[in-house]
SELOVEX-918830 format. One record per residue: residue number from 1; residue in three letters; chain; x, y, z of N, C-alpha, C, O in turn. Coordinates in steps of 0.02 Angstrom, whole numbers, plus 50000, padded with zeros to 5 digits. Atoms other than C-alpha are relative to their C-alpha. Layout:
# SELOVEX-918830
<rec seq="NUM" type="ALA" mol="A" n_east="X" n_north="Y" n_up="Z" ca_east="X" ca_north="Y" ca_up="Z" c_east="X" c_north="Y" c_up="Z" o_east="X" o_north="Y" o_up="Z"/>
...
***
This chain:
# SELOVEX-918830
<rec seq="1" type="MET" mol="A" n_east="50046" n_north="49937" n_up="50004" ca_east="50002" ca_north="49998" ca_up="50002" c_east="50044" c_north="50073" c_up="50002" o_east="50050" o_north="50112" o_up="50049"/>
<rec seq="2" type="PRO" mol="A" n_east="49955" n_north="49929" n_up="49999" ca_east="50118" ca_north="50145" ca_up="49940" c_east="49966" c_north="50050" c_up="50010" o_east="49908" o_north="50047" o_up="49991"/>
<rec seq="3" type="THR" mol="A" n_east="50030" n_north="49943" n_up="49991" ca_east="50073" ca_north="50306" ca_up="49988" c_east="50042" c_north="50057" c_up="49987" o_east="50102" o_north="50043" o_up="49991"/>
<rec seq="4" type="SER" mol="A" n_east="49945" n_north="49943" n_up="50018" ca_east="50156" ca_north="50482" ca_up="49943" c_east="50020" c_north="50019" c_up="50076" o_east="50080" o_north="50021" o_up="50090"/>
<rec seq="5" type="LYS" mol="A" n_east="49981" n_north="49981" n_up="49931" ca_east="50152" ca_north="50533" ca_up="50132" c_east="50024" c_north="49955" c_up="50043" o_east="49990" o_north="49905" o_up="50055"/>
<rec seq="6" type="GLN" mol="A" n_east="49965" n_north="50038" n_up="49947" ca_east="50266" ca_north="50460" ca_up="50254" c_east="49962" c_north="49995" c_up="50063" o_east="49930" o_north="50045" o_up="50079"/>
<rec seq="7" type="SER" mol="A" n_east="50042" n_north="50005" n_up="49933" ca_east="50185" ca_north="50401" ca_up="50419" c_east="50057" c_north="50033" c_up="50052" o_east="50117" o_north="50039" o_up="50040"/>
<rec seq="8" type="PRO" mol="A" n_east="49964" n_north="49958" n_up="49947" ca_east="50247" ca_north="50495" ca_up="50577" c_east="50056" c_north="49951" c_up="50032" o_east="50108" o_north="49973" o_up="50056"/>
<rec seq="9" type="TYR" mol="A" n_east="49952" n_north="50049" n_up="49977" ca_east="50332" ca_north="50325" ca_up="50631" c_east="50051" c_north="49994" c_up="49969" o_east="50106" o_north="49995" o_up="49996"/>
<rec seq="10" type="LEU" mol="A" n_east="49939" n_north="50000" n_up="50043" ca_east="50435" ca_north="50312" ca_up="50483" c_east="50048" c_north="50046" c_up="49991" o_east="50107" o_north="50034" o_up="49979"/>
<rec seq="11" type="ARG" mol="A" n_east="49965" n_north="49939" n_up="49993" ca_east="50483" ca_north="50489" ca_up="50489" c_east="50064" c_north="49994" c_up="50054" o_east="50124" o_north="50005" o_up="50046"/>
<rec seq="12" type="PHE" mol="A" n_east="49966" n_north="50010" n_up="49932" ca_east="50540" ca_north="50451" ca_up="50673" c_east="50069" c_north="49952" c_up="49984" o_east="50127" o_north="49970" o_up="49995"/>
<rec seq="13" type="LEU" mol="A" n_east="49947" n_north="50044" n_up="50016" ca_east="50644" ca_north="50304" ca_up="50616" c_east="50059" c_north="50020" c_up="49959" o_east="50118" o_north="50010" o_up="49973"/>
<rec seq="14" type="ASN" mol="A" n_east="49948" n_north="49953" n_up="50032" ca_east="50728" ca_north="50405" ca_up="50485" c_east="50031" c_north="50047" c_up="50029" o_east="50090" o_north="50051" o_up="50015"/>
<rec seq="15" type="LEU" mol="A" n_east="49959" n_north="49961" n_up="49960" ca_east="50776" ca_north="50533" ca_up="50595" c_east="50035" c_north="49984" c_up="50056" o_east="50071" o_north="50027" o_up="50080"/>
<rec seq="16" type="ILE" mol="A" n_east="49960" n_north="50032" n_up="49966" ca_east="50845" ca_north="50410" ca_up="50721" c_east="50059" c_north="49982" c_up="49958" o_east="50117" o_north="49995" o_up="49975"/>
<rec seq="17" type="ASP" mol="A" n_east="49946" n_north="50022" n_up="50053" ca_east="50942" ca_north="50338" ca_up="50572" c_east="50056" c_north="50052" c_up="49996" o_east="50115" o_north="50040" o_up="50008"/>
<rec seq="18" type="ALA" mol="A" n_east="49965" n_north="49945" n_up="50008" ca_east="51011" ca_north="50496" ca_up="50545" c_east="50051" c_north="50025" c_up="50065" o_east="50111" o_north="50039" o_up="50064"/>
<rec seq="19" type="LEU" mol="A" n_east="49949" n_north="49992" n_up="49931" ca_east="51077" ca_north="50529" ca_up="50723" c_east="50046" c_north="49950" c_up="50003" o_east="50103" o_north="49969" o_up="50015"/>
<rec seq="20" type="ASP" mol="A" n_east="49955" n_north="50045" n_up="50004" ca_east="51159" ca_north="50370" ca_up="50714" c_east="50049" c_north="50004" c_up="49953" o_east="50101" o_north="49974" o_up="49970"/>
<rec seq="21" type="ARG" mol="A" n_east="49955" n_north="49990" n_up="50056" ca_east="51254" ca_north="50411" ca_up="50560" c_east="50041" c_north="50056" c_up="50021" o_east="50100" o_north="50056" o_up="50003"/>
<rec seq="22" type="ILE" mol="A" n_east="49968" n_north="49933" n_up="49973" ca_east="51305" ca_north="50581" ca_up="50646" c_east="50054" c_north="49963" c_up="50048" o_east="50112" o_north="49981" o_up="50047"/>
<rec seq="23" type="ASN" mol="A" n_east="49958" n_north="50013" n_up="49932" ca_east="51380" ca_north="50482" ca_up="50803" c_east="50009" c_north="49925" c_up="49981" o_east="49966" o_north="49892" o_up="50010"/>
<rec seq="24" type="PRO" mol="A" n_east="50000" n_north="50068" n_up="50031" ca_east="51431" ca_north="50302" ca_up="50713" c_east="50036" c_north="49963" c_up="50066" o_east="50018" o_north="49907" o_up="50081"/>
<rec seq="25" type="GLY" mol="A" n_east="49965" n_north="50034" n_up="49947" ca_east="51544" ca_north="50260" ca_up="50865" c_east="49959" c_north="49984" c_up="50053" o_east="49979" o_north="49944" o_up="50095"/>
<rec seq="26" type="LYS" mol="A" n_east="50046" n_north="50007" n_up="49937" ca_east="51387" ca_north="50272" ca_up="50986" c_east="49951" c_north="49963" c_up="49981" o_east="49899" o_north="49965" o_up="50015"/>
<rec seq="27" type="ARG" mol="A" n_east="50070" n_north="50029" n_up="50024" ca_east="51269" ca_north="50167" ca_up="50891" c_east="50009" c_north="49934" c_up="50047" o_east="50058" o_north="49900" o_up="50065"/>
<rec seq="28" type="LEU" mol="A" n_east="50025" n_north="50059" n_up="49939" ca_east="51176" ca_north="50039" ca_up="51011" c_east="49973" c_north="49945" c_up="49963" o_east="49943" o_north="49949" o_up="49909"/>
<rec seq="29" type="ASP" mol="A" n_east="50042" n_north="50071" n_up="50039" ca_east="51120" ca_north="49865" ca_up="50966" c_east="49936" c_north="50004" c_up="50045" o_east="49930" o_north="50044" o_up="50092"/>
<rec seq="30" type="THR" mol="A" n_east="50073" n_north="50008" n_up="49965" ca_east="50944" ca_north="49822" ca_up="51028" c_east="49996" c_north="49981" c_up="50068" o_east="49943" o_north="49992" o_up="50097"/>
<rec seq="31" type="ILE" mol="A" n_east="49977" n_north="50027" n_up="49950" ca_east="51016" ca_north="49744" ca_up="51181" c_east="50011" c_north="50067" c_up="50046" o_east="49974" o_north="50084" o_up="50092"/>
<rec seq="32" type="GLU" mol="A" n_east="49970" n_north="49942" n_up="49975" ca_east="51099" ca_north="49894" ca_up="51236" c_east="49949" c_north="50055" c_up="49999" o_east="49954" o_north="50103" o_up="50037"/>
<rec seq="33" type="GLU" mol="A" n_east="50053" n_north="49939" n_up="50002" ca_east="50951" ca_north="50004" ca_up="51195" c_east="49953" c_north="49989" c_up="50041" o_east="49921" o_north="50037" o_up="50062"/>
<rec seq="34" type="SER" mol="A" n_east="50046" n_north="50037" n_up="49957" ca_east="50844" ca_north="49896" ca_up="51298" c_east="50021" c_north="50030" c_up="50077" o_east="49985" o_north="50062" o_up="50115"/>
<rec seq="35" type="LEU" mol="A" n_east="49970" n_north="49995" n_up="49935" ca_east="50964" ca_north="49910" ca_up="51451" c_east="50005" c_north="50076" c_up="50020" o_east="49991" o_north="50099" o_up="50076"/>
<rec seq="36" type="LEU" mol="A" n_east="50008" n_north="49923" n_up="49983" ca_east="50981" ca_north="50097" ca_up="51435" c_east="49936" c_north="50034" c_up="50014" o_east="49925" o_north="50082" o_up="50050"/>
<rec seq="37" type="ASP" mol="A" n_east="50084" n_north="49978" n_up="50004" ca_east="50791" ca_north="50119" ca_up="51408" c_east="49990" c_north="49981" c_up="50075" o_east="49981" o_north="50029" o_up="50112"/>
<rec seq="38" type="LYS" mol="A" n_east="50004" n_north="50013" n_up="49923" ca_east="50776" ca_north="50027" ca_up="51588" c_east="50032" c_north="50047" c_up="50040" o_east="50001" o_north="50086" o_up="50075"/>
<rec seq="39" type="ILE" mol="A" n_east="49946" n_north="49944" n_up="49951" ca_east="50922" ca_north="50128" ca_up="51673" c_east="49967" c_north="50065" c_up="49997" o_east="49956" o_north="50094" o_up="50050"/>
<rec seq="40" type="ILE" mol="A" n_east="50026" n_north="49928" n_up="49996" ca_east="50842" ca_north="50297" ca_up="51608" c_east="49930" c_north="49989" c_up="50028" o_east="49912" o_north="50038" o_up="50062"/>
<rec seq="41" type="THR" mol="A" n_east="50068" n_north="50004" n_up="49980" ca_east="50667" ca_north="50242" ca_up="51652" c_east="50008" c_north="50002" c_up="50074" o_east="49984" o_north="50050" o_up="50102"/>
<rec seq="42" type="SER" mol="A" n_east="49987" n_north="50011" n_up="49931" ca_east="50720" ca_north="50185" ca_up="51832" c_east="50034" c_north="50068" c_up="50034" o_east="50013" o_north="50087" o_up="50088"/>
<rec seq="43" type="ALA" mol="A" n_east="49981" n_north="49935" n_up="49980" ca_east="50826" ca_north="50353" ca_up="51853" c_east="49944" c_north="50056" c_up="50000" o_east="49939" o_north="50101" o_up="50042"/>
<rec seq="44" type="HIS" mol="A" n_east="50050" n_north="49942" n_up="50008" ca_east="50675" ca_north="50456" ca_up="51786" c_east="49935" c_north="49993" c_up="50070" o_east="49897" o_north="50034" o_up="50096"/>
<rec seq="45" type="SER" mol="A" n_east="50048" n_north="50015" n_up="49937" ca_east="50574" ca_north="50374" ca_up="51926" c_east="50030" c_north="50000" c_up="50064" o_east="49995" o_north="49990" o_up="50114"/>
<rec seq="46" type="LYS" mol="A" n_east="49960" n_north="49982" n_up="49938" ca_east="50705" ca_north="50402" ca_up="52058" c_east="50000" c_north="49919" c_up="50013" o_east="49956" o_north="49919" o_up="50056"/>
<rec seq="47" type="GLN" mol="A" n_east="49995" n_north="50061" n_up="49987" ca_east="50722" ca_north="50212" ca_up="52079" c_east="50069" c_north="49987" c_up="49984" o_east="50091" o_north="50015" o_up="49933"/>
<rec seq="48" type="SER" mol="A" n_east="49938" n_north="50010" n_up="50017" ca_east="50899" ca_north="50145" ca_up="52087" c_east="49992" c_north="49925" c_up="49967" o_east="49951" o_north="49882" o_up="49982"/>
<rec seq="49" type="VAL" mol="A" n_east="50000" n_north="50076" n_up="50035" ca_east="50943" ca_north="49993" ca_up="51972" c_east="50078" c_north="49969" c_up="50002" o_east="50127" o_north="49995" o_up="49976"/>
<rec seq="50" type="LEU" mol="A" n_east="49935" n_north="50039" n_up="49990" ca_east="51084" ca_north="49872" ca_up="52015" c_east="50028" c_north="49964" c_up="49933" o_east="49988" o_north="49958" o_up="49886"/>
<rec seq="51" type="VAL" mol="A" n_east="49981" n_north="50041" n_up="50043" ca_east="51192" ca_north="49774" ca_up="51899" c_east="49969" c_north="49941" c_up="49999" o_east="49952" o_north="49916" o_up="49945"/>
<rec seq="52" type="GLY" mol="A" n_east="50035" n_north="50061" n_up="49992" ca_east="51114" ca_north="49621" ca_up="51969" c_east="49939" c_north="50002" c_up="49972" o_east="49917" o_north="49954" o_up="49940"/>
<rec seq="53" type="ASP" mol="A" n_east="50075" n_north="50001" n_up="50021" ca_east="50945" ca_north="49674" ca_up="51927" c_east="49997" c_north="50004" c_up="49923" o_east="49946" o_north="49981" o_up="49898"/>
<rec seq="54" type="LEU" mol="A" n_east="50013" n_north="50004" n_up="50058" ca_east="50986" ca_north="49705" ca_up="51742" c_east="50034" c_north="49939" c_up="49969" o_east="50012" o_north="49922" o_up="49914"/>
<rec seq="55" type="ILE" mol="A" n_east="49971" n_north="50054" n_up="50023" ca_east="51100" ca_north="49551" ca_up="51716" c_east="49949" c_north="49947" c_up="50008" o_east="49956" o_north="49896" o_up="49974"/>
<rec seq="56" type="SER" mol="A" n_east="50056" n_north="50055" n_up="49993" ca_east="50940" ca_north="49448" ca_up="51771" c_east="49941" c_north="50003" c_up="49957" o_east="49892" o_north="49966" o_up="49960"/>
<rec seq="57" type="LEU" mol="A" n_east="50051" n_north="49994" n_up="50054" ca_east="50842" ca_north="49517" ca_up="51624" c_east="50004" c_north="49947" c_up="49951" o_east="50032" o_north="49954" o_up="49897"/>
<rec seq="58" type="ALA" mol="A" n_east="49978" n_north="50064" n_up="50051" ca_east="50838" ca_north="49344" ca_up="51543" c_east="49968" c_north="50017" c_up="49928" o_east="49995" o_north="50002" o_up="49875"/>
<rec seq="59" type="ASP" mol="A" n_east="50048" n_north="49988" n_up="50069" ca_east="50706" ca_north="49400" ca_up="51407" c_east="50053" c_north="50035" c_up="49952" o_east="50052" o_north="50027" o_up="49891"/>
<rec seq="60" type="LEU" mol="A" n_east="49953" n_north="49968" n_up="50064" ca_east="50853" ca_north="49507" ca_up="51331" c_east="50073" c_north="49972" c_up="49996" o_east="50119" o_north="49998" o_up="49964"/>
<rec seq="61" type="GLY" mol="A" n_east="49943" n_north="50052" n_up="50020" ca_east="50988" ca_north="49367" ca_up="51348" c_east="50028" c_north="49973" c_up="50056" o_east="50002" o_north="49984" o_up="50110"/>
<rec seq="62" type="SER" mol="A" n_east="49960" n_north="50017" n_up="49947" ca_east="51114" ca_north="49281" ca_up="51451" c_east="50026" c_north="50047" c_up="50044" o_east="50034" o_north="50105" o_up="50025"/>
<rec seq="63" type="GLN" mol="A" n_east="49971" n_north="49960" n_up="49969" ca_east="51189" ca_north="49346" ca_up="51600" c_east="50068" c_north="50034" c_up="49983" o_east="50088" o_north="50089" o_up="50004"/>
<rec seq="64" type="ALA" mol="A" n_east="49925" n_north="49985" n_up="50022" ca_east="51368" ca_north="49349" ca_up="51515" c_east="49985" c_north="50054" c_up="49943" o_east="50025" o_north="50100" o_up="49933"/>
<rec seq="65" type="THR" mol="A" n_east="50010" n_north="49951" n_up="50057" ca_east="51287" ca_north="49444" ca_up="51365" c_east="49984" c_north="50057" c_up="50021" o_east="50014" o_north="50105" o_up="49996"/>
<rec seq="66" type="LEU" mol="A" n_east="50010" n_north="49943" n_up="49965" ca_east="51202" ca_north="49571" ca_up="51480" c_east="50054" c_north="50028" c_up="50035" o_east="50059" o_north="50089" o_up="50041"/>
<rec seq="67" type="HIS" mol="A" n_east="49937" n_north="49944" n_up="49961" ca_east="51362" ca_north="49612" ca_up="51581" c_east="50049" c_north="50034" c_up="49944" o_east="50074" o_north="50090" o_up="49949"/>
<rec seq="68" type="GLY" mol="A" n_east="49966" n_north="49979" n_up="50045" ca_east="51454" ca_north="49616" ca_up="51420" c_east="49971" c_north="50073" c_up="49965" o_east="50007" o_north="50120" o_up="49947"/>
<rec seq="69" type="ARG" mol="A" n_east="50036" n_north="49935" n_up="50028" ca_east="51325" ca_north="49752" ca_up="51352" c_east="50014" c_north="50053" c_up="50050" o_east="50034" o_north="50109" o_up="50033"/>
<rec seq="70" type="LEU" mol="A" n_east="49992" n_north="49932" n_up="49942" ca_east="51337" ca_north="49856" ca_up="51522" c_east="50067" c_north="50016" c_up="49994" o_east="50079" o_north="50074" o_up="50011"/>
<rec seq="71" type="LYS" mol="A" n_east="49943" n_north="49982" n_up="49995" ca_east="51515" ca_north="49852" ca_up="51501" c_east="50017" c_north="50049" c_up="49936" o_east="50053" o_north="50100" o_up="49937"/>
<rec seq="72" type="ASN" mol="A" n_east="50002" n_north="49957" n_up="50064" ca_east="51496" ca_north="49918" ca_up="51319" c_east="49970" c_north="50075" c_up="50016" o_east="49999" o_north="50128" o_up="50004"/>
<rec seq="73" type="LEU" mol="A" n_east="50036" n_north="49923" n_up="49975" ca_east="51373" ca_north="50064" ca_up="51386" c_east="50041" c_north="50031" c_up="50031" o_east="50044" o_north="50092" o_up="50023"/>
<rec seq="74" type="ASN" mol="A" n_east="49955" n_north="49955" n_up="49954" ca_east="51505" ca_north="50104" ca_up="51510" c_east="50061" c_north="50026" c_up="49958" o_east="50089" o_north="50081" o_up="49964"/>
<rec seq="75" type="ALA" mol="A" n_east="49932" n_north="49978" n_up="50032" ca_east="51651" ca_north="50102" ca_up="51391" c_east="49977" c_north="50070" c_up="49954" o_east="50011" o_north="50121" o_up="49948"/>
<rec seq="76" type="MET" mol="A" n_east="50019" n_north="49935" n_up="50046" ca_east="51547" ca_north="50225" ca_up="51272" c_east="49979" c_north="50061" c_up="50028" o_east="49969" o_north="50115" o_up="49999"/>
<rec seq="77" type="GLY" mol="A" n_east="50007" n_north="49935" n_up="49952" ca_east="51514" ca_north="50338" ca_up="51409" c_east="49912" c_north="50006" c_up="50013" o_east="49892" o_north="50058" o_up="50039"/>
<rec seq="78" type="TYR" mol="A" n_east="50068" n_north="49990" n_up="49984" ca_east="51315" ca_north="50308" ca_up="51423" c_east="49983" c_north="49998" c_up="50080" o_east="49940" o_north="50032" o_up="50108"/>
<rec seq="79" type="ILE" mol="A" n_east="50014" n_north="50025" n_up="49938" ca_east="51327" ca_north="50235" ca_up="51593" c_east="50054" c_north="50001" c_up="50054" o_east="50109" o_north="49980" o_up="50038"/>
<rec seq="80" type="LYS" mol="A" n_east="49944" n_north="50008" n_up="49951" ca_east="51428" ca_north="50249" ca_up="51757" c_east="49977" c_north="49962" c_up="50053" o_east="49919" o_north="49969" o_up="50073"/>
<rec seq="81" type="MET" mol="A" n_east="50021" n_north="50050" n_up="49946" ca_east="51429" ca_north="50115" ca_up="51894" c_east="50034" c_north="50034" c_up="50058" o_east="50089" o_north="50062" o_up="50058"/>
<rec seq="82" type="ALA" mol="A" n_east="49964" n_north="49974" n_up="49932" ca_east="51447" ca_north="50166" ca_up="52081" c_east="49977" c_north="49961" c_up="50059" o_east="49918" o_north="49944" o_up="50063"/>
<rec seq="83" type="ALA" mol="A" n_east="50008" n_north="50058" n_up="49939" ca_east="51456" ca_north="50054" ca_up="52243" c_east="49935" c_north="50036" c_up="50041" o_east="49938" o_north="50095" o_up="50058"/>
<rec seq="84" type="ASN" mol="A" n_east="50055" n_north="49981" n_up="49962" ca_east="51293" ca_north="50077" ca_up="52333" c_east="50027" c_north="49996" c_up="50082" o_east="50083" o_north="49979" o_up="50101"/>
<rec seq="85" type="GLU" mol="A" n_east="49980" n_north="49990" n_up="49935" ca_east="51287" ca_north="50102" ca_up="52517" c_east="50032" c_north="49943" c_up="50042" o_east="50058" o_north="49955" o_up="50097"/>
<rec seq="86" type="ASP" mol="A" n_east="49959" n_north="50059" n_up="49956" ca_east="51358" ca_north="49931" ca_up="52581" c_east="50055" c_north="49994" c_up="49956" o_east="50103" o_north="49966" o_up="49983"/>
<rec seq="87" type="GLY" mol="A" n_east="49937" n_north="49999" n_up="50038" ca_east="51485" ca_north="49943" ca_up="52443" c_east="49998" c_north="49929" c_up="49966" o_east="50048" o_north="49928" o_up="49930"/>
<rec seq="88" type="ARG" mol="A" n_east="49995" n_north="50065" n_up="50018" ca_east="51456" ca_north="49751" ca_up="52387" c_east="49955" c_north="50000" c_up="49923" o_east="49961" o_north="49956" o_up="49881"/>
<rec seq="89" type="LYS" mol="A" n_east="50051" n_north="49999" n_up="50063" ca_east="51320" ca_north="49808" ca_up="52240" c_east="50020" c_north="50052" c_up="49973" o_east="50034" o_north="50102" o_up="50007"/>
<rec seq="90" type="LYS" mol="A" n_east="49993" n_north="49937" n_up="50035" ca_east="51353" ca_north="49921" ca_up="52101" c_east="49934" c_north="50023" c_up="49975" o_east="49894" o_north="49985" o_up="49948"/>
<rec seq="91" type="GLU" mol="A" n_east="50064" n_north="49963" n_up="50034" ca_east="51212" ca_north="50048" ca_up="52051" c_east="50020" c_north="50028" c_up="49930" o_east="50075" o_north="50047" o_up="49912"/>
<rec seq="92" type="VAL" mol="A" n_east="49981" n_north="49989" n_up="50075" ca_east="51198" ca_north="50084" ca_up="51873" c_east="49966" c_north="50072" c_up="49987" o_east="49906" o_north="50076" o_up="49998"/>
<rec seq="93" type="LEU" mol="A" n_east="50023" n_north="49946" n_up="50004" ca_east="51175" ca_north="50265" ca_up="51833" c_east="50013" c_north="50040" c_up="49928" o_east="50070" o_north="50042" o_up="49904"/>
<rec seq="94" type="PRO" mol="A" n_east="49996" n_north="49970" n_up="50065" ca_east="51143" ca_north="50363" ca_up="51667" c_east="50050" c_north="50060" c_up="50009" o_east="50055" o_north="50094" o_up="50060"/>
<rec seq="95" type="THR" mol="A" n_east="49962" n_north="49942" n_up="50005" ca_east="51267" ca_north="50489" ca_up="51612" c_east="49982" c_north="50058" c_up="49971" o_east="49927" o_north="50047" o_up="49944"/>
<rec seq="96" type="LYS" mol="A" n_east="50027" n_north="49951" n_up="50036" ca_east="51241" ca_north="50659" ca_up="51536" c_east="49997" c_north="49985" c_up="49925" o_east="49956" o_north="50010" o_up="49886"/>
<rec seq="97" type="LEU" mol="A" n_east="50002" n_north="50021" n_up="50077" ca_east="51284" ca_north="50580" ca_up="51368" c_east="49930" c_north="49960" c_up="49978" o_east="49898" o_north="49967" o_up="49926"/>
<rec seq="98" type="ALA" mol="A" n_east="50055" n_north="50034" n_up="50006" ca_east="51144" ca_north="50464" ca_up="51394" c_east="49932" c_north="50034" c_up="49989" o_east="49890" o_north="50022" o_up="49945"/>
<rec seq="99" type="LEU" mol="A" n_east="50056" n_north="49947" n_up="49984" ca_east="51019" ca_north="50593" ca_up="51447" c_east="50002" c_north="50047" c_up="49936" o_east="49947" o_north="50055" o_up="49909"/>
<rec seq="100" type="LYS" mol="A" n_east="50020" n_north="49972" n_up="50055" ca_east="51060" ca_north="50701" ca_up="51299" c_east="49980" c_north="49951" c_up="49935" o_east="49950" o_north="49973" o_up="49886"/>
<rec seq="101" type="ARG" mol="A" n_east="50015" n_north="50066" n_up="50060" ca_east="51037" ca_north="50545" ca_up="51179" c_east="49916" c_north="50003" c_up="50008" o_east="49877" o_north="50012" o_up="49961"/>
<rec seq="102" type="TYR" mol="A" n_east="50082" n_north="50010" n_up="49987" ca_east="50854" ca_north="50531" ca_up="51258" c_east="49971" c_north="50080" c_up="49976" o_east="49921" o_north="50088" o_up="49942"/>
<rec seq="103" type="GLU" mol="A" n_east="50027" n_north="49930" n_up="50022" ca_east="50831" ca_north="50723" ca_up="51233" c_east="49999" c_north="49999" c_up="49926" o_east="49946" o_north="50015" o_up="49897"/>
<rec seq="104" type="GLU" mol="A" n_east="50011" n_north="50003" n_up="50079" ca_east="50879" ca_north="50701" ca_up="51042" c_east="49948" c_north="49957" c_up="49976" o_east="49914" o_north="49974" o_up="49928"/>
<rec seq="105" type="LEU" mol="A" n_east="50060" n_north="50049" n_up="50016" ca_east="50757" ca_north="50551" ca_up="51033" c_east="49940" c_north="50038" c_up="50003" o_east="49901" o_north="50042" o_up="49955"/>
<rec seq="106" type="SER" mol="A" n_east="50061" n_north="49960" n_up="50003" ca_east="50627" ca_north="50662" ca_up="51100" c_east="49986" c_north="50050" c_up="49954" o_east="49929" o_north="50067" o_up="49939"/>
<rec seq="107" type="LYS" mol="A" n_east="50012" n_north="49953" n_up="50050" ca_east="50668" ca_north="50790" ca_up="50976" c_east="49974" c_north="49977" c_up="49931" o_east="49927" o_north="50005" o_up="49902"/>
<rec seq="108" type="CYS" mol="A" n_east="50023" n_north="50043" n_up="50065" ca_east="50652" ca_north="50674" ca_up="50820" c_east="49916" c_north="49976" c_up="50005" o_east="49872" o_north="49979" o_up="49962"/>
<rec seq="109" type="LEU" mol="A" n_east="50084" n_north="50028" n_up="50004" ca_east="50481" ca_north="50597" ca_up="50889" c_east="49952" c_north="50074" c_up="49998" o_east="49895" o_north="50073" o_up="49974"/>
<rec seq="110" type="GLU" mol="A" n_east="50051" n_north="49951" n_up="49995" ca_east="50412" ca_north="50778" ca_up="50918" c_east="50007" c_north="50038" c_up="49923" o_east="49962" o_north="50071" o_up="49897"/>
<rec seq="111" type="LYS" mol="A" n_east="49996" n_north="49978" n_up="50084" ca_east="50478" ca_north="50829" ca_up="50735" c_east="49958" c_north="49950" c_up="49965" o_east="49923" o_north="49977" o_up="49922"/>
<rec seq="112" type="ALA" mol="A" n_east="50030" n_north="50044" n_up="50041" ca_east="50400" ca_north="50675" ca_up="50664" c_east="49931" c_north="50006" c_up="50005" o_east="49896" o_north="49997" o_up="49955"/>
<rec seq="113" type="ALA" mol="A" n_east="50066" n_north="49990" n_up="49982" ca_east="50235" ca_north="50708" ca_up="50753" c_east="49977" c_north="50052" c_up="49965" o_east="49929" o_north="50047" o_up="49926"/>
<rec seq="114" type="ARG" mol="A" n_east="50026" n_north="49925" n_up="50038" ca_east="50226" ca_north="50898" ca_up="50694" c_east="49982" c_north="49984" c_up="49929" o_east="49927" o_north="50003" o_up="49907"/>
<rec seq="115" type="SER" mol="A" n_east="50004" n_north="50000" n_up="50053" ca_east="50251" ca_north="50846" ca_up="50528" c_east="49940" c_north="49950" c_up="49957" o_east="49936" o_north="49937" o_up="49897"/>
<rec seq="116" type="ALA" mol="A" n_east="50047" n_north="50055" n_up="50008" ca_east="50111" ca_north="50724" ca_up="50524" c_east="49932" c_north="50038" c_up="49955" o_east="49883" o_north="50005" o_up="49940"/>
***
């Protein structure tokens, strides 16, 4: 069903793709995106999220896979890990870079919705 007018969601996907091309070294795979979404939403609701909480998300992958993706997010500068009050567990926090990414995604969504 080809139409001459692109849906807002397709425009949104195209805008995100353009963002990823601007920062090719910061491109996230789907598992990293899902983890970062969880971290950002937890931070936004003022709930702490621990490494153990994230690597137990079996629907996203094995513990080894998830731990590796957390290391990638840390190396790319999207998250930082801080020892919690008892020092045995690490809390995962979004960085300014991660917050900026979500601001950019929000702008893409708003732009796609406006041009509907």
